[in-house]
LUMNUSE-140914 format. One line per field, with one value per residue (C-alpha): y, z, x; residue in one letter. Coordinates in steps of 0.001 Angstrom, whole numbers, always signed. Layout:
<rs>
y <- (Y, ...)
z <- (Z, ...)
x <- (X, ...)
residu <- (A, ...)
</rs>
This chain:
<rs>
y <- (-100302, -98572, -101658, -101259, -97632, -97946, -100812, -98544, -95661, -98017, -99276, -95545, -94583, -97484, -96680, -92929, -94186, -96582, -93647, -91589, -94175, -94712, -90854, -90658, -93355, -91560, -88482, -90098, -91035, -87442, -86387, -82735, -83204, -83063, -84064, -81100, -82538, -83380, -80123, -78335, -80134, -79100, -75513, -75980, -77476, -74194, -72411, -74574, -73883, -70253, -71449, -73128, -70006, -68366, -65136, -64881, -63369, -65832, -65053, -64612, -68271, -69576, -67974, -69980, -73030, -71926, -71094, -74496, -76063, -74108, -74468, -78318, -78376, -76580, -78768, -81856, -80267, -79595, -81297, -84639, -84395, -84101, -87013, -89088, -88422, -89371, -92475, -93502, -92563, -93899, -94892, -95343, -91468, -90518, -87322, -85742, -85208, -87907, -90807, -91241, -92698, -90869, -93772, -93415, -89804, -90191, -92768, -90440, -87687, -89491, -90749, -87225, -85531, -88053, -86739, -83184, -83701, -85037, -82019, -79907, -81301, -80794, -77155, -76404, -77941, -76150, -72895, -73356, -74087, -70780, -68862, -70443, -68318, -65266, -66602, -67768, -71637, -74216, -76941, -80011, -81559, -83161, -79594, -78149, -77508, -79288, -75883, -75305, -78612, -78163, -74793, -76377, -79111, -76726, -74516, -77543, -78587, -75178, -73518, -76161, -79468, -77964, -76683, -80203, -82388, -86040, -89033, -92907, -94714, -97399, -98846, -95861, -93541, -93586, -92156, -88448, -85976, -84524, -81097, -80031, -79039, -79213, -80967, -83850, -85848, -89522, -92499, -96259, -97124, -100295, -101698, -105084, -106617, -104438, -101642, -98691, -95274, -92033, -88686, -85189, -81991, -79600, -76532, -74690, -71076, -70392, -71235, -69788, -71865, -71132, -71414, -69360, -71236, -69183, -69360, -68061, -66109, -66520, -70237, -71785, -75225, -75649, -76289, -79419, -80851, -79944, -81705, -84909, -84930, -85076, -87600, -90008, -87377, -87220, -90777, -91504, -94939, -96252, -97128, -95316, -97586, -95068, -91457, -89092, -85786, -86096, -83735, -84664, -82694, -83069, -82915, -79524, -80289, -79322, -78989, -75794, -75521, -79163, -78487, -75335, -77171, -79491, -77072, -75005, -72084, -68755, -68807, -67138, -69499, -72436, -71319, -70912, -74536, -75912, -74241, -75972, -79284, -78880, -78852, -82515, -83968, -87184, -87096, -87223, -87108, -87546, -86518, -87506, -86426, -89356, -92882, -94384, -97812, -99762, -100771, -97091, -96437, -99283, -98078, -94512, -95516, -97710, -95098, -92203, -94559, -93700, -95867, -96007, -94216, -91366, -91179, -89074, -88752, -85150, -83965, -80485, -79283, -80233, -76625, -73659, -70964, -70032, -68702, -65102, -65044, -65994, -63426, -60734, -61523, -61022, -57992, -55679, -57695, -55930, -58133, -60979, -59537, -58202, -54340, -52702, -51812, -50025, -49571, -46191, -43365, -43859, -41338, -41211, -39788, -36358, -35811, -32394, -33221, -35456, -39101, -39184, -36357, -37848, -41069, -39151, -37668, -40839, -44640, -45370, -48623, -49749, -52168, -53756, -54003, -51732, -48926, -48233, -49447, -46004, -44431, -47046, -46661, -42667, -43456, -45179, -42490, -39715, -41338, -41722, -38169, -36924, -35508, -36538, -40200, -42439, -45911, -48121, -51696, -54235, -57780, -58898, -61992, -61795, -58796, -57509, -57560, -53950, -53420, -49767, -50725, -52067, -48925, -46797, -48771, -48438, -44869, -44377, -46121, -43961, -40857, -42055, -43775, -46789, -49590, -52986, -55676, -59249, -60895, -64324, -66405, -69407, -67979, -71021, -70473, -66750, -67523, -66402, -62980, -62615, -63502, -60726, -58298, -58955, -58385, -55100, -54097, -55037, -53171, -50055, -50117, -51776, -54297, -57752, -60534, -63827, -64692, -67656, -71231, -73720, -70693, -68637, -65113, -64635, -61279, -58011, -55657, -52076, -49754, -46298, -44399, -40654, -37869, -34749, -31851, -34324, -36983, -40151, -41526, -44282, -45236, -49070, -50650, -54125, -55964, -59224, -59438, -59002, -55877, -56562, -53940, -56667, -58721, -55686, -55325, -59077, -60056, -58701, -57618, -55012, -52764, -50751, -47562, -46434, -44042, -45992, -46249, -49264, -51158, -49604, -50785, -54231, -54090, -52749, -55625, -57912, -56553, -56602, -60289, -61158, -59622, -61870, -64793, -64960, -64725, -62885, -64665, -62182, -59625, -57341, -55821, -57615, -61284, -62795, -66226, -68705, -68346, -65670, -66153, -69491, -69394, -65935, -67014, -69811, -67326, -65214, -68110, -69110, -65544, -66033, -69428, -67660, -65103, -67811, -69705, -66639, -66477, -63473, -63219, -64659, -64306, -65010, -64031, -65094, -64527, -66637, -68450, -71919, -73605, -76744, -76046, -78785, -76902, -74042, -76417, -78349, -75068, -73595, -76975, -76515, -73002, -74205, -76757, -73890, -71921, -69332, -68224, -68702, -67257, -68528, -67001, -69591, -69432, -72593, -75587, -76056, -79154, -78306, -79428, -77051, -78172, -81514, -82042, -82009, -80615, -77886, -76896, -73067, -72658, -71341, -71614, -69698, -69747, -66866, -67411, -64759, -62157, -61497, -63762, -63541, -63070, -60693, -62257, -60641, -61968, -60935, -61767, -60586, -58721, -55148, -53708, -55381, -56759, -57175, -57221, -58088, -58007, -60664, -62372, -65506, -68215, -70773, -73390, -75147, -73805, -70310, -70402, -72206, -72552, -69069, -65527, -64037, -60835, -59998, -56340, -54946, -52478, -49751, -46857, -47201, -45978, -48707, -51304, -50373, -50432, -53989, -55489, -53934, -55705, -58942, -58843, -58143, -61115, -63235, -62091, -62868, -64894, -64488, -65908, -67381, -71194, -72662, -75563, -77952, -80872, -83421, -81910, -80337, -76850, -75491, -72068, -70159, -68730, -65044, -64089, -63055, -59550, -58907, -57392, -58901, -61227, -59714, -60157, -58772, -58045, -56048, -54179, -53120, -52091, -49993, -48538, -47468, -45858, -44057, -42858, -41740, -39695, -37796, -37179, -35348, -31593)
z <- (+163774, +166212, +166117, +162389, +162525, +165307, +163066, +159878, +161844, +163037, +159706, +158565, +161168, +160426, +156612, +157651, +159845, +157175, +154697, +157191, +157694, +154113, +153613, +156456, +154802, +151479, +153242, +154987, +151464, +150392, +150628, +151515, +155051, +158121, +161747, +163970, +167013, +165310, +163531, +166908, +168102, +165238, +166224, +169591, +168135, +166287, +169775, +171033, +167948, +169063, +172344, +170280, +168030, +168679, +167190, +169936, +173245, +175850, +178437, +175832, +174751, +178302, +178027, +175007, +176854, +179433, +176890, +175346, +178647, +179622, +175932, +176130, +179619, +178352, +175143, +177436, +179654, +176875, +173623, +175161, +177746, +174993, +172991, +176412, +176950, +173412, +173368, +176646, +175286, +171846, +169962, +166601, +165842, +163510, +162815, +159696, +157715, +158471, +159577, +162824, +165920, +169298, +170445, +167423, +167880, +171478, +170450, +167974, +170473, +173244, +170804, +169333, +172835, +174011, +171059, +171880, +175558, +174905, +172656, +175190, +177851, +175517, +174860, +178584, +179552, +176915, +177999, +181573, +180617, +178928, +181787, +184059, +182220, +183524, +187171, +187774, +188368, +189461, +191245, +193101, +196411, +194475, +193614, +197032, +199754, +203201, +204993, +202291, +202912, +206601, +206032, +203660, +206143, +208904, +206661, +205600, +209207, +210512, +207418, +205313, +207098, +209568, +206622, +204796, +204818, +204086, +203729, +203767, +201669, +203329, +204415, +206678, +204461, +200976, +197928, +198203, +195587, +193610, +192360, +188837, +187673, +191144, +192174, +194615, +195899, +195869, +197452, +197673, +201462, +202714, +206283, +207303, +206373, +203383, +201016, +200903, +199095, +200485, +198970, +199933, +198416, +197222, +196556, +199333, +198270, +201384, +200763, +197658, +194734, +194543, +197605, +197631, +198509, +201209, +199866, +196340, +196350, +192438, +192986, +193875, +194452, +193614, +196798, +195455, +195008, +198587, +199711, +197767, +199026, +202563, +202156, +204502, +207310, +206404, +206440, +209169, +210046, +206442, +204057, +200786, +197918, +195163, +194954, +192340, +191620, +189918, +188253, +186937, +184164, +184706, +182290, +181987, +179391, +181058, +179013, +180311, +178446, +179530, +183226, +183157, +182345, +184753, +187706, +189420, +189646, +187937, +185180, +187166, +190194, +187943, +186343, +189889, +190428, +187193, +187853, +191250, +189516, +186761, +189313, +190290, +186775, +185821, +185275, +181557, +182026, +184619, +184430, +186796, +187079, +188319, +187695, +189440, +190535, +188188, +191242, +191850, +188300, +188335, +191616, +190341, +187170, +188959, +191303, +188588, +186225, +183476, +180968, +180866, +177305, +179433, +181827, +180873, +182005, +182262, +182849, +183001, +186101, +186112, +186365, +184594, +187006, +188340, +184961, +185704, +188829, +186937, +184389, +187060, +188508, +184820, +184012, +183995, +181231, +178397, +175692, +177268, +176553, +173630, +173064, +174836, +172760, +173769, +171820, +169898, +169538, +166121, +163387, +162468, +165712, +167026, +170689, +170632, +168889, +170503, +169092, +168303, +166039, +164152, +163666, +162228, +159682, +158727, +159684, +162110, +162238, +165058, +164934, +168150, +169974, +167502, +168156, +171536, +172679, +174317, +171707, +171997, +175664, +175183, +173068, +175826, +178269, +175903, +175341, +178919, +179534, +176459, +177195, +173630, +174167, +174720, +175117, +174916, +174094, +174073, +174057, +176666, +176224, +177999, +180040, +181841, +185805, +186828, +183574, +182259, +180022, +182763, +184566, +181567, +181242, +185095, +184705, +181650, +183729, +186751, +184434, +183312, +179948, +179125, +179242, +177951, +178382, +177098, +179350, +178264, +181174, +179344, +178066, +179029, +182099, +182454, +183823, +187369, +186240, +184026, +186865, +189100, +186523, +185730, +189272, +189381, +186217, +187416, +190869, +188761, +186916, +183667, +182133, +181969, +179535, +179200, +175731, +173971, +174852, +173337, +171405, +172787, +171966, +170660, +168641, +169742, +169080, +170474, +169565, +170898, +170012, +170312, +169245, +167412, +166268, +166652, +164285, +165916, +164984, +165849, +166237, +165785, +166791, +165610, +166530, +165937, +169560, +173048, +175072, +177276, +177907, +178846, +175560, +173562, +174183, +173416, +170715, +167164, +166511, +164475, +165662, +163154, +164626, +162056, +161771, +158903, +159464, +157228, +159658, +162669, +161809, +161454, +164803, +166519, +165081, +166595, +169976, +169636, +168776, +171515, +174015, +172810, +172866, +168838, +166208, +162887, +160023, +157254, +156688, +153964, +155269, +158333, +158323, +161324, +162523, +163233, +160254, +158099, +157845, +156693, +153982, +153033, +152953, +150709, +148457, +148106, +147287, +144566, +143222, +142724, +141278, +138529, +137774, +137252, +135170, +132992, +132288, +134960, +137748, +141039, +144539, +148125, +151012, +154587, +157999, +160835, +163896, +162859, +159700, +160581, +158901, +156431, +154341, +153783, +153307, +150638, +148935, +148966, +147569, +144764, +144237, +143959, +141364, +139100, +139318, +141935, +143823, +147540, +150264, +153933, +156903, +159583, +163029, +164494, +163379, +159788, +158536, +155040, +153333, +150394, +147250, +146594, +142769, +141468, +144626, +146412, +144103, +144027, +147828, +149801, +153775, +156176, +159820, +161940, +165669, +167156, +169864, +169811, +169518, +165986, +166573, +163751, +161250, +157918, +154972, +151544, +148429, +145109, +143323, +144294, +141760, +143189, +146506, +149386, +152775, +156148, +159779, +161897, +165481, +163713, +162758, +160046, +162502, +162841, +166453, +165192, +161755, +162937, +166595, +167830, +167537, +165438, +163567, +160519, +159333, +155856, +155436, +153150, +153324, +150468, +152501, +155140, +152562, +151083, +154723, +155318, +152039, +152465, +156162, +154527, +151883, +154586, +156526, +153244, +152921, +156707, +156426, +159986, +161762, +158909, +158447, +155389, +155239, +152562, +150671, +153171, +155917, +157739, +158389, +157123, +157774, +154736, +152559, +152048, +148587, +145947, +145855, +149507, +151020, +154550, +156346, +156922, +160373, +159996, +163635, +163742, +160735, +161891, +165447, +163623, +161365, +164342, +166085, +163131, +162348, +166084, +165887, +162860, +164415, +167561, +167327)
x <- (+13061, +15389, +17599, +17783, +18475, +21218, +22716, +22643, +24302, +27046, +27624, +27750, +30342, +32382, +32343, +33424, +36436, +37370, +37611, +39252, +42001, +42520, +42902, +45299, +47314, +47248, +48364, +51289, +52520, +52671, +56423, +55801, +54424, +56333, +54931, +54169, +55821, +59100, +59068, +58758, +61710, +63830, +62906, +64141, +67297, +67721, +67276, +69967, +72284, +72280, +73981, +76761, +77275, +80729, +79175, +76727, +78229, +79108, +76646, +73818, +74666, +74172, +70486, +69779, +70670, +68239, +65503, +66004, +65278, +62227, +60833, +61343, +59818, +56445, +56659, +56355, +53668, +51416, +52187, +53592, +50621, +48108, +49453, +49676, +45965, +45234, +46968, +45398, +41970, +42417, +45406, +43749, +43467, +46437, +48051, +46231, +49349, +51933, +49203, +51299, +49282, +49878, +51980, +54103, +54644, +55506, +58214, +59731, +59629, +61339, +64045, +64564, +64496, +67273, +69711, +68847, +69621, +72806, +73354, +72227, +74846, +77680, +76737, +76253, +79794, +81420, +79893, +80824, +84304, +84453, +82739, +85420, +87944, +86089, +86578, +83064, +82821, +80267, +82243, +81820, +83299, +86094, +87343, +87482, +90174, +89666, +88887, +85929, +84651, +84432, +82721, +80246, +79542, +78852, +76788, +74882, +74188, +73341, +71478, +70091, +69548, +66996, +64802, +64838, +61854, +63217, +61370, +61754, +59346, +57524, +54052, +53333, +55232, +53715, +55509, +55400, +53755, +56664, +56132, +56323, +59955, +61368, +64615, +64673, +67630, +66861, +68870, +68663, +69062, +70252, +69796, +70830, +67355, +66038, +66393, +64258, +64037, +64819, +63672, +64607, +63050, +65800, +63563, +61825, +62319, +64363, +67834, +69964, +70453, +74204, +76273, +79654, +82735, +84526, +88131, +87111, +84009, +83712, +83419, +79842, +78119, +74514, +72610, +70962, +74591, +75445, +72143, +73156, +76672, +75443, +72684, +74628, +73962, +70336, +69882, +72389, +70923, +71258, +73958, +73674, +73957, +73219, +72064, +70935, +69060, +65690, +63437, +59848, +57739, +54016, +51142, +49630, +47016, +43511, +40359, +38967, +35512, +34645, +35597, +33576, +30454, +30904, +31201, +28583, +31014, +31583, +34035, +36978, +36419, +36484, +39857, +41259, +40273, +41690, +44865, +45403, +44320, +46908, +49656, +48681, +48479, +50417, +54109, +55114, +58975, +61960, +65302, +68142, +71810, +73803, +74440, +71360, +70688, +68371, +66345, +65711, +64744, +62332, +60941, +60475, +58946, +56499, +55343, +55294, +53732, +56585, +57926, +61844, +61831, +60677, +63481, +66498, +69980, +71446, +75147, +73889, +71921, +68425, +67111, +69046, +67358, +70956, +71999, +70700, +72830, +76043, +75137, +74786, +78024, +79725, +77589, +80616, +81969, +80418, +81739, +79852, +76526, +74663, +75024, +72439, +69449, +66242, +62831, +63458, +60726, +58913, +60203, +56433, +55270, +55471, +55748, +54129, +50781, +48002, +48482, +44730, +45162, +48158, +46448, +43340, +45718, +47576, +47947, +50768, +52578, +54957, +57544, +58399, +60927, +62637, +59971, +58743, +55290, +54869, +52730, +49993, +50003, +50014, +47022, +44983, +45996, +44961, +41746, +40902, +41329, +39637, +36269, +35299, +35879, +32819, +34237, +37436, +37101, +39898, +40958, +43560, +45412, +48716, +49487, +52475, +52683, +51938, +50719, +50699, +47964, +45646, +46379, +45333, +42084, +41357, +42057, +39683, +36927, +37561, +36956, +33714, +34425, +32635, +35593, +34676, +37567, +37501, +40060, +40981, +41518, +42692, +45823, +48156, +50421, +49111, +45817, +46570, +47870, +44910, +42626, +44297, +44113, +40235, +39461, +41297, +39542, +36248, +36903, +37596, +34254, +35108, +32927, +34734, +33732, +35507, +34945, +33232, +32557, +35087, +36745, +39773, +39876, +43416, +42950, +44804, +42079, +41352, +38540, +38320, +35016, +34682, +32450, +33669, +31377, +28368, +30163, +30943, +34628, +36780, +40489, +41296, +44631, +45020, +48297, +50436, +51517, +49984, +49300, +52293, +55094, +57846, +57393, +57206, +60858, +61892, +59179, +59176, +55550, +53775, +51035, +48719, +46826, +44139, +41192, +39815, +36029, +35347, +37903, +36401, +32745, +33993, +36019, +32789, +31002, +33551, +33186, +29307, +29381, +32065, +29495, +26814, +29235, +29122, +31540, +31643, +29790, +31003, +33740, +34770, +38071, +39246, +40132, +38335, +38671, +36961, +35001, +36377, +40089, +40906, +38402, +39651, +43420, +42685, +40632, +43553, +45851, +43232, +43398, +47203, +46610, +44444, +47161, +49596, +47274, +47130, +50513, +51127, +53587, +52018, +53436, +52635, +54743, +53777, +55650, +54169, +55134, +53865, +52350, +50225, +46684, +46370, +43946, +46244, +49292, +47282, +46367, +49942, +51084, +48548, +49707, +53370, +52228, +50648, +53923, +53170, +56261, +55929, +58251, +57550, +59300, +58204, +59930, +58779, +56779, +56402, +54675, +55314, +58576, +59811, +61612, +59887, +59682, +56225, +54754, +56601, +59584, +58193, +58128, +61016, +61078, +63331, +63361, +64747, +65964, +68161, +68344, +64543, +61737, +60187, +56475, +54989, +52654, +52403, +50464, +51279, +49069, +50134, +52910, +53779, +51624, +48305, +49386, +46990, +48905, +47581, +49044, +47580, +47387, +47046, +49462, +48578, +47524, +44232, +43825, +44305, +42349, +39303, +39259, +40001, +39039, +41855, +41961, +43966, +43764, +44686, +47133, +45757, +48222, +50894, +53930, +53224, +52830, +56041, +57724, +56261, +57297, +60786, +60939, +59729, +62545, +65189, +64105, +64140, +67979, +68836, +72076, +73042, +70153, +68121, +68099, +66787, +64366, +65478, +63511, +65441, +63311, +66441, +67534, +70684, +72566, +72368, +75251, +75873, +74417, +76923, +75538, +75802, +78937, +78338, +75925, +72619, +71038, +67569, +66861, +70133, +69254, +65912, +67366, +69950, +67472, +65306, +68402, +69473, +65701, +65399, +68618, +67567, +64167, +65693, +65308)
residu <- (M, D, N, E, L, S, K, N, T, E, I, S, E, N, V, K, K, G, K, A, K, K, K, E, K, A, D, A, A, K, P, Y, Y, C, N, R, E, L, S, W, L, K, F, N, E, R, V, L, D, E, A, M, D, K, N, V, P, L, C, E, R, L, S, F, V, S, I, F, Q, S, N, L, D, E, F, F, M, V, R, V, G, T, L, T, D, Q, M, L, F, S, D, S, N, R, D, N, K, T, G, M, T, A, S, E, Q, L, S, S, I, F, S, A, T, R, E, L, S, R, K, K, D, R, A, Y, L, N, L, M, S, E, I, S, E, Y, G, I, E, L, I, S, F, N, D, I, E, F, A, D, A, V, Y, L, E, N, Y, F, R, E, S, I, M, P, L, L, S, P, Q, V, I, G, K, K, Q, P, F, P, F, L, R, N, K, E, I, Y, A, V, A, L, L, R, T, R, S, N, E, K, L, G, I, V, P, C, S, N, G, V, F, E, R, M, V, A, I, P, S, D, R, N, K, Y, M, L, V, E, E, L, I, L, H, F, M, P, Q, I, F, A, K, Y, T, I, E, S, K, S, L, I, R, I, I, R, N, A, D, I, D, V, D, T, A, F, Y, D, E, D, L, D, Y, R, N, T, M, E, K, L, I, R, E, R, R, K, L, C, P, V, K, M, E, Y, S, R, V, L, D, E, K, V, I, V, S, L, C, K, E, L, K, L, K, K, E, Q, I, Y, Y, S, E, A, P, L, S, M, S, F, V, S, T, I, Q, D, K, L, R, N, Q, K, D, L, F, Y, I, R, R, V, P, Q, N, S, R, Y, I, E, S, S, I, P, I, M, E, Q, I, E, R, K, D, I, L, L, S, Y, P, F, E, S, M, Q, P, F, I, R, L, L, N, E, A, G, E, N, D, N, V, V, S, I, K, M, T, L, Y, R, V, A, K, N, S, Q, I, V, E, A, L, I, N, A, A, E, N, G, K, E, V, V, V, L, V, E, L, R, A, R, F, D, E, E, N, N, I, E, G, S, R, R, L, E, D, A, G, C, R, I, I, Y, G, I, D, Y, I, K, V, H, S, K, L, C, L, I, T, Y, R, E, D, S, V, V, K, H, I, T, Q, I, G, T, G, N, Y, N, E, K, T, A, K, L, Y, T, D, L, S, L, M, T, A, N, E, S, I, A, Q, E, A, S, E, I, F, N, R, L, C, L, A, Q, V, M, E, E, T, H, H, L, L, V, A, P, K, C, L, Q, N, K, V, I, G, F, I, D, E, E, I, R, H, A, D, N, G, E, E, A, Y, I, G, V, K, I, N, S, L, T, D, K, A, I, I, D, K, L, V, E, A, S, Q, H, G, V, R, I, D, L, V, V, R, G, I, C, C, L, I, P, G, I, D, G, F, T, E, N, I, H, V, I, S, I, V, G, R, Y, L, E, H, S, R, I, Y, I, F, G, T, E, E, R, D, N, I, F, I, S, S, A, D, F, M, T, R, N, T, I, K, R, V, E, V, A, T, P, V, Y, D, K, E, L, K, D, R, I, R, N, M, F, G, I, M, L, R, D, T, A, K, G, R, Q, L, C, S, D, G, N, Y, Y, R, R, E, K, Q, Q, E, E, H, E, E, I, D, S, Q, S, Y, F, S, N, E, A, Y, L, A, A, S, K, N, I, T)
</rs>
């Protein structure tokens, strides 16, 4: 009986797998899907395009090359790392939109990355040529005078060589562990009888990356180039056959929750252990900067367990960490940088009246980085000092170092307020900072919780509870971005502060559920993932479909960072087929291709990449007369809509709705930094509209608007 049951179960599973494969193949035939990873690479290419845009100041263009590289590093650490694990475990699983296996995706990624790397090299070399016109140059030994060469040799012998730790690989000296993202000099060493591999770490945090040339203090040599040049002195008993600089990228994909259940440790200690382990995960990419002997490449591939398609040649330096130093040396050349802009005081906030009192009167919306985050920090500080305040509850995902927000919470706790803080330790690459912050909060008397098993808490939610004339009241803040003063000056985000009690009651229930390691099962105002966001978004889209079917005007406008959620994509396609007009502003990944006849001809997609990182999320369902508008922490990605705790809040105030709708309209008209996604799956610069007198740069528009409003508000 058991054998028969087991056999039937196996047959059932095989049938399911067969159906899944058929569906994957059918989906792969649909022309409106784009692979997530390849779409991300196109986003990073748009970042690189900013480095090649002559309208961007020269030193800022150099920053975009650096951003491109750091983005690509993280992409390989996370996404390529994940796909590598999938391929090793089972390569039969396919992308649910394009039907590509992990190995097929990796092959496409490696090929596309090679093209992008060549484009990056061209951009960097052109930029450094322009930089040299302002006197700053990075040079090689071929470009220096004899006296400078003598100085550099003495400098190397006295200040660098004593700090190096060279190694010759052999039976008694096994291949060393190469640290993630650090630079190494490697050489093929020959003796009379054999060949060996020599390796020298070039990054130890002691010597400066840029070494000044004595005859001209505006000329520099990168320290790794100096080390590479003097490899014959380091390996004096060998003949150097070939030499190069290399840098590897390691997988950073760790399963936090699974590891937690395998350890008899508390959650914070487990996270610290995992951070240490992540530094040792397998390599997924190697770059080198010189023509390297094939024997060395084969040897490195063998030791690092890499395929040749994961090895990349680079004409540009392997790390762009020196860019900020060059920029600092040119800081007095104002035309090489963006015009200085700082977040302005919001015109909607009065400095002489307590902020809590102002929020009680009217909802307040802040738009970062055009407006300052200080009113929210002021709210926390006021609450911490206010005798009527009973509690402050917050979710923290990524906070700044030396955070004013953490200090405000500590101050509130020390003043006797109940302070409950959910600190998400699984915020990738910010774990250490969050661990340290959680300890400080805990030491001050705050109650710390770490979220829910297998579900990250990514929401940006703050609830202040207070008593006034024996009546319990609340102020709720819900945002699209992190509680981080640094990123609030660099990312575009929205923050709503409201005294609406209906919103507050649901926010309170969210915190109660989080404290019990539970999620919201039902909501009436807020959209709360993982159970009450995706389904409600689909419901709003269905409502627009009904209006279209009734011959009425129907509209959907969405601004997000990424669109990958297949259920939402399919529903948007259905809405397009029913005649709903759809505008999408998607900064990064977009797995939906617009303009496909019969499917997405009513969908319009643009991406904005500019001075600031576009980060705000806006959902608009319906025409102006009957619209439902939300701001949210959630992108339309499966990880956000059904695998995280995310919160979207409705905006009920008509003036604020008008403001958001106007902002969205300006973004749609952005011809300076907006790229349009077309039916061929590629992005193109947009043409200025006939009715526009000049190009529209939405970020500059909002910045100018904030400055003008602040100047009028000064009394």
